[in-house]
N, C-alpha and C positions, 0 to 999 in steps of 0.2 A: 503494500499499499504506500502511496506517495505520501511523505510526511512534510510538514512545513518545516523550514530551517529553524525556527526558533524552538521547536520540540526536539532537536537533535543536540542535546546539551554535551554530549561527548565530543562533538566536532568543534575544533578550533574556529573562531570567527573568520580567520584569514582564509579558510578553505570554503567558505560559504558563498563566495562570489560565483554565481552561475553554476550551482552544482545540481546534479541528480541525486536526490537522497530517497532511499526507501529501506524499509525494514524486512529483514528476512531471518527467520529462526532466532529472533531476539537480537540480532546483530545489525547495526546500522551500516549499509553500504553506501559509499560515496563514489561517484564518477564525476570528476572535475572537468569542466570545459573553460576554465578561467583564462584570462589573457596571460596571467603569469605562467600557467602550464604551457600554453602555446609558445611563449617566448622562450621558456626553458628548452623545449624541444627544438626550436629553431636555432638556438645557440649551440645546441649539441651538434646539429647538422652543419653549422657554419665554422666548426673548429679545425677543418682540414688545413694542414700546413702546406707551405710551399714546397715544390719539388724542382731540383735543379738537375737537368740533363746535361752532363759534362761529356761531350763527345770526343774529347781529347784523351780521356782516361777510361771510359766505358764503351765497349763495343757493341754495335748492332748485331742481332743474331742473323740467321740466314734469311729471314723475312724482313730484314731491315727495321727491326723493332727493338725497343729498349723500354724496360718498365722501372720506375722509380716511385717508391711511396704509393703504390697501387695505381699509378697513372701510367698507361702505355702510349708510347709514340711511335708512329711508323713514318719512315722518311721516303720521299718520292723524288725523282728527278724529272723535270719537264721543260717546257719552253712557253714563252709568251710573246706578244707582239707589243711594240711601243709606238706604232703608228697605224692608222689614225688614232687620236685620243678618244676616249680614255684607253690606257693599257688594258689588255685582255688576256687572260690565260688561254693559250691554244691546247696544250695538253699538260695535264698534272702529272701523268705517269707514262713516260715514254715506252716503258716495258710492255704496255698493252697495245702499242700501235706501231706500224711501220712508218709512220709520218715523221717521226723524229728519232734522233739517236742520242740519247742521254741516259746515264746511270748514276746512281748515288756512289760516291767514292768517300771512304773514310781512311784518314791517316792520323798520324800522331798530333796533327794540328786541328782536328775536327772534320766536319762534313763538306764535301764539295760536289761538284757535278762534272762528270767526265763524258767525253764523246769522241768520235773519230777525228783525229787531228786536234782535239780540243783537250787542253790541260785539265787537271782535277781540281779546278777552283770554281767558285761561282763568278762568272766573268761574262763580259759582253763581246768578246773578241771574235768568235765564230758563231753568231746567233745569240739570242738572249737566254741565258741559263736561268732556270727556276728551281729552287729547292723548297719542297713542301713538307711540313711537319704536321701529320694528322693525329689527333689525340682521340682516346677511346671515350672521352667525355668532355663536356664543356669546361673550359679553363679560363681563368684570368691570366693574361700575359703580364709579366713583371719586367723582364729585361732580357736582352740578347747580347752575347759577346762574340766578336769576330777575331780570327787569326789573320795576319798580313794586312790588317786594316790601316790605311793612312788618310791624309787629307784629300787625296784624289778620289777616294772610293765613295760610292753611294748605292743605295738599293731602293727598289720599288717593293712596297709592302701590300700584301693581299691577306684579308681575313676571310675565311670561309669562301674563298674564291673571288672575292670582290676587292678591287683596288681601293686602298685607304689613302686619302690625300694627307699631307702633300706628297707629290711624286719626288723622286730623287732625294731621298733622305741621306743625310750625312751628318757627321758630328762626332759626339762622344762615343767611346767604347769602353765598357758596355753601354749599349743604347737602350734608353728607357722605353717600355711599352705599356706603362700604366694606363688604365682607362680602357684597355682593349680586351675583348673576350670572344671566344669562339671555339670551334672544334678543330680548325686548322689554320695555319699560318704559313705564308709563302714568301720567300725572299728572292727577288729578281735583279739580275745585272743586265743593263742594255747599252753600256758605254765601253769603248775600247780600253779605257784605263781602269775599269772596275775589275778587281781581282782579289778575292778574299775567300775564306772558309768560315763556316759557322762552328765556333768553338763550344758554346754552351747557350742554354736558354732556361730561364726560370719561370715556372707557372704555378698556379694554385687552383685546385678544383673548385668549381662554383658550387656553393650550398644549394640544396633543393629544398626550400621551405615547405613546399606542397606536401612532401612526405610526412612532415609533422602535423599538418592540417588533416591529412587523411586518417592519422592515427587518432586524433582527438575526435574526428568525425565517427570513427569505429567505436570509440568508447561511449560516445552519445547514443549510438544506435544499440549497443548492448544494454545501456540503461533503459531505453525505450522497450526493448525486447522483454527485459525482465519485469518491467511494469505491466506489459500485456500479459505476461505468463501468471502474474499474481492476480489479475482482475478476473 
């Protein structure tokens, strides 16, 4: 039977905010749907820590994959066009087509893109190299570090296959990526003087608050079910 909150003397007042309360076999059962409970669940979901993929010390497996802290990344080599604007990815993964000749290359200085007569760097010497990192979940991007990076180098950035302005990014190394999130990130070079490798990238899994809300909804449904059973 549904009881009024004021009759449940054994329940602390702090727990009476939007509670389902009913009595069963002399025991008061409480199912909380308070905002505090929701916040606690969401905080737990948001406690994921950052993961740094260091490609200078950790090797990709035979599928070009690497897992750090429960996050798995897969590397792909492709090509893109820089004219006409805006820049557009033509092939993310050249291993699935005969239209381009690119493969992921890993050495002691990180990841590059290799091809016929094309060195193992991300460069724009013989076509526009594109290195894509695809993650098994949505992540917040923090920063990326390059090897062989100097003041002449720049890169085009794509998130989930779409160009992110501004084009021709250059500057600090590591390069900050805060404020960007997605399931894939691509680095492209389209100038003859661009030549570098991707040494590392730091990301953090994006929390999923909906999971916490579903849990609370399930508790509310259970409470309703028990009330129906008692009536």
